[in-house]
Backbone bond lengths (Angstrom), bond angles and torsions (degrees), N, CA, C in turn:
res aa  C-N    CA-C-N  psi(-1)  N-CA   C-N-CA  omega(-1)  CA-C   N-CA-C  phi
1 X - - - 1.457 - - 1.532 110.82 -
2 X 1.345 116.19 -47.26 1.459 120.11 -179.74 1.530 110.68 -61.73
3 X 1.345 115.80 -45.89 1.459 120.09 -178.88 1.524 110.84 -62.88
4 X 1.332 117.18 -37.32 1.458 121.27 179.85 1.523 110.91 -64.14
5 X 1.339 116.74 -44.22 1.462 121.11 -179.68 1.524 110.82 -65.03
6 X 1.334 116.36 -43.81 1.461 120.03 179.36 1.529 110.75 -64.54
7 X 1.334 117.47 -40.44 1.463 121.84 178.18 1.524 110.72 -63.92
8 X 1.346 116.80 -43.40 1.463 121.11 179.05 1.525 110.82 -63.98
9 X 1.342 117.29 -39.13 1.462 120.88 178.54 1.524 110.86 -65.04
10 X 1.337 116.99 -38.74 1.459 121.53 178.47 1.531 111.18 -64.68
11 X 1.336 116.94 -43.73 1.459 120.70 177.60 1.522 111.57 -62.41
12 X 1.338 116.33 -39.94 1.457 121.08 178.45 1.524 110.70 -61.66
13 X 1.319 116.49 -43.12 1.465 120.57 179.41 1.518 111.20 -63.37
14 X 1.336 116.80 -42.24 1.461 120.75 -179.80 1.522 110.96 -65.15
15 X 1.335 116.85 -40.41 1.467 121.10 179.23 1.517 111.17 -66.22
16 X 1.335 116.30 -43.93 1.458 121.21 -179.25 1.517 110.95 -64.94
17 X 1.315 115.79 -37.99 1.459 120.77 -176.01 1.519 112.58 -63.22
18 X 1.322 118.38 -28.92 1.461 121.99 -178.10 1.523 111.86 -64.11
19 X 1.330 116.08 -32.98 1.458 120.26 -173.43 1.520 113.31 -99.76
20 X 1.309 118.76 0.15 1.454 121.17 -173.92 1.530 110.07 -129.71
21 X 1.341 114.93 168.67 1.457 121.28 171.61 1.526 107.52 -81.83
22 X 1.336 115.78 105.37 1.455 120.58 -171.29 1.520 111.39 -119.70
23 X 1.314 115.43 138.16 1.457 122.20 175.71 1.529 107.35 -119.49
24 X 1.321 117.51 114.05 1.458 121.75 177.44 1.528 109.37 -85.04
25 X 1.321 115.08 155.93 1.447 117.43 -179.86 1.514 113.48 -164.63
26 X 1.317 114.78 177.75 1.456 122.67 175.89 1.529 108.18 -122.30
27 X 1.325 116.08 157.07 1.457 120.60 -179.47 1.513 109.97 -146.07
28 X 1.318 116.14 157.85 1.451 120.58 176.46 1.514 109.76 -171.70
29 X 1.338 115.54 153.95 1.451 117.86 179.94 1.512 112.69 175.30
30 X 1.328 114.75 -159.34 1.456 122.53 -174.87 1.522 112.17 -103.93
31 X 1.332 115.62 146.12 1.463 123.47 172.30 1.523 109.32 -112.02
32 X 1.315 115.95 143.94 1.465 122.37 165.76 1.525 104.93 -123.03
33 X 1.331 116.51 99.76 1.466 121.18 -170.56 1.518 111.15 -108.66
34 X 1.322 114.33 152.71 1.459 120.53 176.68 1.519 109.24 -141.74
35 X 1.338 116.02 154.26 1.459 122.82 175.63 1.519 107.92 -115.07
36 X 1.319 115.81 120.02 1.456 121.00 179.45 1.521 109.59 -99.11
37 X 1.327 115.58 115.65 1.461 122.14 -176.75 1.527 110.15 -98.08
38 X 1.329 115.57 144.76 1.468 121.76 171.75 1.525 108.36 -137.45
39 X 1.353 119.20 110.33 1.465 129.30 3.13 1.538 112.53 -60.64
40 X 1.337 114.95 152.42 1.451 121.80 -172.93 1.528 112.54 -65.63
41 X 1.349 115.04 143.56 1.467 122.68 172.16 1.523 106.42 -115.66
42 X 1.316 116.96 104.89 1.464 121.37 -169.83 1.525 113.67 -73.11
43 X 1.329 118.39 -15.83 1.462 121.01 -173.49 1.527 113.31 -82.37
44 X 1.328 118.28 -11.03 1.461 120.14 -174.40 1.522 112.05 -90.72
45 X 1.328 115.91 142.71 1.464 121.47 178.40 1.530 110.44 -139.09
46 X 1.330 115.30 179.15 1.462 122.47 -174.97 1.532 112.05 -62.93
47 X 1.336 114.76 140.73 1.463 122.26 176.76 1.530 108.92 -118.58
48 X 1.326 116.88 137.75 1.466 122.11 178.68 1.528 109.16 -89.72
49 X 1.327 115.87 133.46 1.464 121.73 178.05 1.524 109.93 -141.19
50 X 1.321 116.30 -156.85 1.465 120.52 -178.04 1.521 109.71 -142.24
51 X 1.319 115.56 166.93 1.464 121.35 170.80 1.515 108.96 -145.22
52 X 1.336 116.43 151.92 1.458 121.57 179.81 1.519 109.53 -159.29
53 X 1.338 116.29 140.46 1.461 118.43 179.52 1.515 113.39 178.33
54 X 1.341 115.32 -151.92 1.458 123.51 -171.95 1.524 110.60 -127.42
55 X 1.345 115.57 155.56 1.452 120.72 178.47 1.525 110.06 -140.48
56 X 1.333 114.83 160.44 1.462 122.25 172.82 1.526 107.12 -136.09
57 X 1.330 115.90 109.65 1.470 121.92 -178.96 1.522 107.79 -91.95
58 X 1.329 117.15 109.42 1.471 122.96 -171.36 1.522 109.63 -111.49
59 X 1.327 116.75 114.95 1.461 120.81 179.14 1.527 110.75 -76.54
60 X 1.308 115.83 141.00 1.464 121.50 175.22 1.526 108.50 -89.85
61 X 1.340 116.40 -174.17 1.463 120.49 178.40 1.524 111.05 -63.19
62 X 1.320 116.47 -28.04 1.459 121.28 175.99 1.526 109.76 -89.62
63 X 1.334 116.54 136.47 1.461 119.67 179.87 1.523 112.44 -70.95
64 X 1.327 117.20 -12.84 1.459 120.87 -176.89 1.526 113.27 -88.81
65 X 1.323 116.91 -15.11 1.467 120.66 -173.93 1.520 111.38 -121.95
66 X 1.322 115.50 145.36 1.464 121.58 175.97 1.520 109.16 -147.08
67 X 1.328 115.02 160.27 1.460 122.37 173.94 1.519 107.12 -116.51
68 X 1.322 116.48 132.62 1.460 119.61 -178.85 1.528 111.28 -127.63
69 X 1.311 117.73 95.25 1.474 120.09 170.09 1.528 109.41 -78.17
70 X 1.318 115.84 146.95 1.456 121.84 178.94 1.528 109.83 -137.97
71 X 1.313 115.71 157.00 1.465 123.16 170.22 1.520 106.21 -135.50
72 X 1.340 117.32 119.64 1.459 118.52 -177.80 1.529 111.34 -152.42
73 X 1.329 114.67 154.76 1.461 121.30 175.06 1.525 108.85 -89.08
74 X 1.341 116.11 138.55 1.456 121.13 -177.50 1.520 110.55 -132.29
75 X 1.336 115.80 123.37 1.457 122.70 176.89 1.529 108.25 -92.13
76 X 1.348 116.41 116.74 1.459 121.04 -172.74 1.526 110.56 -129.74
77 X 1.343 116.22 -173.78 1.452 120.74 177.82 1.511 112.42 130.47
78 X 1.341 116.68 -152.08 1.466 123.25 -179.76 1.520 108.00 -161.35
79 X 1.344 115.23 165.08 1.461 119.17 177.76 1.522 109.92 -133.75
80 X 1.329 115.60 163.94 1.454 122.19 -177.97 1.529 111.01 -76.85
81 X 1.332 115.85 139.78 1.471 120.37 175.50 1.526 110.77 -70.51
82 X 1.316 116.87 -38.35 1.464 120.97 -174.45 1.520 113.37 -81.65
83 X 1.345 116.91 -24.57 1.462 120.75 -179.08 1.528 108.40 -148.24
84 X 1.329 116.68 103.35 1.471 121.04 -174.61 1.524 112.75 -66.50
85 X 1.345 117.71 -12.73 1.465 120.09 176.29 1.525 111.89 -77.91
86 X 1.331 117.15 -12.96 1.464 121.51 177.03 1.523 108.97 -96.78
87 X 1.320 116.75 121.36 1.464 119.70 -175.05 1.516 111.49 -155.42
88 X 1.317 114.79 163.10 1.465 122.75 171.37 1.519 106.61 -112.06
89 X 1.328 116.84 122.94 1.460 121.95 -178.54 1.523 109.36 -114.66
90 X 1.337 115.37 120.95 1.463 122.02 -179.20 1.519 109.80 -121.34
91 X 1.316 116.03 142.91 1.459 121.39 176.16 1.512 110.63 -126.16
92 X 1.331 116.89 124.92 1.466 121.96 -178.36 1.527 110.80 -123.39
93 X 1.338 115.63 147.77 1.461 121.83 161.15 1.521 105.43 -96.49
94 X 1.324 117.01 112.18 1.460 122.32 -177.65 1.520 111.24 -100.83
95 X 1.334 115.26 140.15 1.466 121.62 179.23 1.533 108.46 -129.51
96 X 1.340 117.18 88.45 1.461 119.61 175.39 1.533 111.28 -88.20
97 X 1.321 116.07 154.33 1.463 122.37 169.66 1.527 105.72 -126.06
98 X 1.319 115.95 103.95 1.456 122.12 -171.77 1.522 111.65 -99.28
99 X 1.317 116.30 136.96 1.462 121.88 169.36 1.520 106.42 -96.35
100 X 1.333 116.16 125.87 1.461 120.51 -175.64 1.529 110.93 -117.87
101 X 1.323 115.18 138.06 1.463 121.48 171.96 1.518 107.48 -110.51
102 X 1.344 115.93 125.92 1.458 121.37 -175.26 1.520 110.20 -107.38
103 X 1.333 116.04 132.34 1.463 121.48 -175.26 1.525 113.44 -86.13
104 X 1.347 117.40 -8.26 1.453 120.18 178.18 1.512 114.16 90.98
105 X 1.333 117.83 -7.09 1.469 121.38 179.11 1.519 111.60 -114.45
106 X 1.335 117.00 16.38 1.458 121.91 -179.51 1.506 113.12 103.87
107 X 1.341 117.32 -24.36 1.460 120.58 -178.83 1.524 110.97 -84.38
108 X 1.332 115.43 148.46 1.464 122.00 178.31 1.523 108.76 -148.59
109 X 1.320 115.97 147.40 1.450 121.59 171.02 1.518 108.05 -111.45
110 X 1.329 117.14 154.47 1.457 120.17 -172.07 1.520 111.36 -151.34
111 X 1.322 114.46 150.76 1.466 121.39 175.68 1.519 108.00 -164.48
112 X 1.323 115.99 158.08 1.457 119.85 177.92 1.509 111.52 167.78
113 X 1.327 116.50 179.03 1.463 120.59 178.56 1.524 111.75 -81.70
114 X 1.335 115.64 154.85 1.462 121.44 176.48 1.517 109.82 -142.75
115 X 1.327 115.98 134.41 1.457 121.01 172.66 1.525 107.96 -110.95
116 X 1.323 115.81 136.52 1.455 120.85 179.10 1.515 111.25 -118.94
117 X 1.326 116.44 134.48 1.467 122.20 -179.40 1.531 108.60 -108.76
118 X 1.322 116.14 120.62 1.461 121.56 -176.01 1.530 110.73 -70.10
119 X 1.331 116.32 122.97 1.456 122.23 179.22 1.524 111.80 -100.26
120 X 1.327 116.97 -40.01 1.463 121.08 -179.36 1.525 109.32 -154.48
121 X 1.334 115.72 151.96 1.461 121.55 179.63 1.515 109.29 -153.11
122 X 1.343 116.25 125.03 1.465 121.08 -179.12 1.522 110.38 -137.58
123 X 1.316 115.26 143.23 1.460 122.24 170.26 1.524 106.86 -106.74
124 X 1.327 116.98 122.54 1.455 121.12 -177.48 1.522 110.54 -112.97
125 X 1.314 114.99 131.63 1.465 122.46 172.81 1.517 107.38 -126.23
126 X 1.323 115.33 98.55 1.457 119.74 -174.43 1.515 110.50 64.10
127 X 1.322 116.82 -123.52 1.458 121.53 -179.70 1.522 113.19 -89.21
128 X 1.339 117.01 -2.34 1.469 121.14 -179.63 1.524 110.63 -94.51
129 X 1.334 115.49 128.69 1.456 121.46 -179.68 1.528 109.95 -121.46
130 X 1.343 116.46 130.93 1.462 121.88 -179.29 1.516 109.65 -120.98
131 X 1.336 115.98 129.35 1.468 120.65 176.97 1.527 109.26 -75.02
132 X 1.342 116.68 121.43 1.469 121.34 -179.14 1.530 111.88 -117.48
133 X 1.322 116.67 16.28 1.466 120.47 -176.63 1.520 112.05 -58.08
134 X 1.328 117.20 -37.51 1.469 120.93 -178.00 1.531 112.06 -69.11
135 X 1.338 117.69 -15.34 1.470 121.38 179.65 1.526 112.29 -87.36
136 X 1.343 116.39 -10.03 1.459 120.50 -173.79 1.519 111.46 -115.73
137 X 1.326 115.95 156.52 1.464 121.28 179.52 1.520 110.07 -71.23
138 X 1.325 115.67 143.84 1.467 120.39 -175.92 1.520 112.99 -77.22
139 X 1.331 117.66 -21.29 1.468 121.33 178.68 1.529 109.28 -138.07
140 X 1.326 116.13 136.96 1.470 121.45 -179.15 1.524 109.10 -136.58
141 X 1.333 115.32 161.53 1.456 120.46 -177.89 1.527 110.67 -121.15
142 X 1.326 114.95 146.72 1.462 120.87 177.00 1.527 109.05 -148.44
143 X 1.339 115.18 169.11 1.459 122.04 178.42 1.529 108.48 -122.69
144 X 1.342 117.57 106.82 1.453 120.11 174.70 1.535 110.74 -81.94
145 X 1.339 115.93 137.79 1.464 123.06 175.54 1.519 106.97 -133.58
146 X 1.348 117.19 130.73 1.451 116.62 -175.69 1.509 115.50 -160.86
147 X 1.331 113.59 -176.63 1.457 123.94 -179.65 1.520 107.79 -134.10
148 X 1.337 116.10 135.54 1.455 120.41 179.90 1.517 111.79 -130.75
149 X 1.333 115.04 165.32 1.464 121.15 176.78 1.522 108.42 -143.30
150 X 1.328 116.31 129.46 1.464 122.89 -179.94 1.518 109.52 -115.86
151 X 1.343 116.81 127.77 1.461 120.85 176.47 1.523 109.51 -87.51
152 X 1.320 116.24 168.40 1.465 120.68 -179.05 1.522 112.17 -69.33
153 X 1.329 118.54 -14.83 1.461 122.05 179.37 1.531 112.65 -83.64
154 X 1.349 116.62 -10.79 1.463 120.35 -176.67 1.512 113.13 100.24
155 X 1.331 117.01 -9.52 1.464 121.78 176.36 1.524 108.79 -82.27
156 X 1.327 116.82 138.07 1.454 119.67 -178.11 1.520 112.56 -142.29
157 X 1.330 114.05 169.42 1.468 122.25 -179.72 1.526 108.17 -132.53
158 X 1.315 115.48 143.17 1.456 119.76 -174.29 1.532 109.45 -142.74
159 X 1.330 116.39 132.21 1.465 121.65 174.85 1.514 107.67 -127.39
160 X 1.334 116.67 128.60 1.465 119.52 -179.19 1.517 110.89 -147.76
161 X 1.326 113.84 159.42 1.461 120.98 175.87 1.515 108.09 -121.16
162 X 1.332 115.80 126.49 1.458 121.75 178.81 1.527 109.42 -96.91
163 X 1.319 115.84 111.53 1.460 121.28 177.90 1.526 108.86 -84.50
164 X 1.324 117.78 112.38 1.462 121.04 178.94 1.527 110.39 -74.02
165 X 1.319 117.20 116.73 1.466 120.15 -179.18 1.527 112.27 -103.37
166 X 1.330 117.18 -11.85 1.463 121.07 177.92 1.519 110.92 -97.50
167 X 1.323 115.58 144.71 1.459 120.88 166.97 1.520 107.09 -75.65
168 X 1.342 117.57 116.46 1.466 119.86 -176.15 1.527 112.04 -80.73
169 X 1.331 117.28 -11.86 1.457 122.54 -176.97 1.530 110.81 -88.96
170 X 1.327 117.60 133.11 1.466 120.65 177.04 1.527 111.83 -67.98
171 X 1.323 116.09 -31.77 1.463 121.54 179.92 1.525 108.86 -83.70
172 X 1.339 117.22 108.71 1.457 121.14 -174.94 1.528 113.70 -74.26
173 X 1.329 117.91 -5.35 1.471 118.89 176.65 1.532 110.64 -68.55
174 X 1.319 117.02 -29.05 1.463 122.23 173.32 1.523 108.26 -122.95
175 X 1.317 116.57 113.93 1.461 120.50 179.67 1.529 109.70 -91.58
176 X 1.328 114.79 136.42 1.463 120.78 -178.68 1.527 108.79 -130.85
177 X 1.321 116.34 126.97 1.462 121.67 177.14 1.520 109.22 -119.21
178 X 1.329 115.51 134.22 1.460 121.33 179.07 1.529 109.29 -98.12
179 X 1.336 116.18 120.39 1.460 122.30 177.13 1.522 108.50 -117.71
180 X 1.333 116.44 137.80 1.464 119.98 -172.76 1.525 110.99 -137.73
181 X 1.337 116.47 127.91 1.460 121.86 167.93 1.521 107.27 -95.43
182 X 1.347 116.37 131.93 1.463 121.44 -178.21 1.523 110.46 -124.20
183 X 1.322 115.60 138.32 1.461 121.23 168.94 1.519 107.50 -124.48
184 X 1.341 116.41 119.76 1.460 121.53 -173.44 1.519 112.26 -124.56
185 X 1.320 114.51 153.86 1.457 123.31 164.77 1.519 106.38 -111.26
186 X 1.336 117.08 135.06 1.463 119.47 179.26 1.522 110.30 -133.65
187 X 1.336 114.77 162.98 1.463 120.60 177.54 1.513 109.08 -139.08
188 X 1.329 116.77 127.95 1.461 122.30 177.86 1.525 109.12 -97.00
189 X 1.341 115.60 119.22 1.453 121.32 -173.87 1.524 113.17 -79.84
190 X 1.336 116.37 -53.94 1.461 120.85 -165.27 1.507 112.42 -91.48
191 X 1.329 115.00 156.73 1.456 121.10 176.53 1.517 111.24 82.18
192 X 1.326 116.37 168.66 1.459 120.22 177.44 1.505 110.75 -66.65
193 X 1.308 116.72 144.49 1.462 121.73 -178.96 1.529 108.90 -83.46
194 X 1.311 115.31 94.37 1.451 121.27 -179.10 1.517 109.04 -113.65
195 X 1.308 115.83 144.98 1.465 120.33 -178.98 1.516 108.27 -85.78
196 X 1.354 114.76 84.53 1.467 121.24 179.18 1.502 108.35 -136.27
């Protein structure tokens, strides 16, 4: 199911790109992720991870607006305040579709829906690792909101916050939401390098 959705999204991007001014690119950077529990678990704090993947920056008929679908891997989770060797490690394939407004000076703001597909999930206590993937939902939704900057060379910088709106836990007695701050560097390969 996950592979089918990702394949369909890739075909959609390729089809859309034929009819639009599209700039393909790669991205990667750091995550600062947290898990918000309800009822609250006071021992958990932010965990540093990474993300890496691909993007397609698609200009609309207006020079001020663009759509940017992405596919990227995201390392998320949280760690214990009292013992940093105890942590929850989650891996997602995220597929956001961002609507971007460009100011014409390289800066852009962005927001949109994102679906994440769970690839791996482990709870670690010291040297002991337990697979918890079966305890979590296979697909979750979030809303990324951010600010980006593109240079005339095609190199860019992006900072966004992903608001987790889905309970990632199958057991509804404890609700868990994954929230992630991301800082990325990206590069747009194709098309003229314009600051839009």
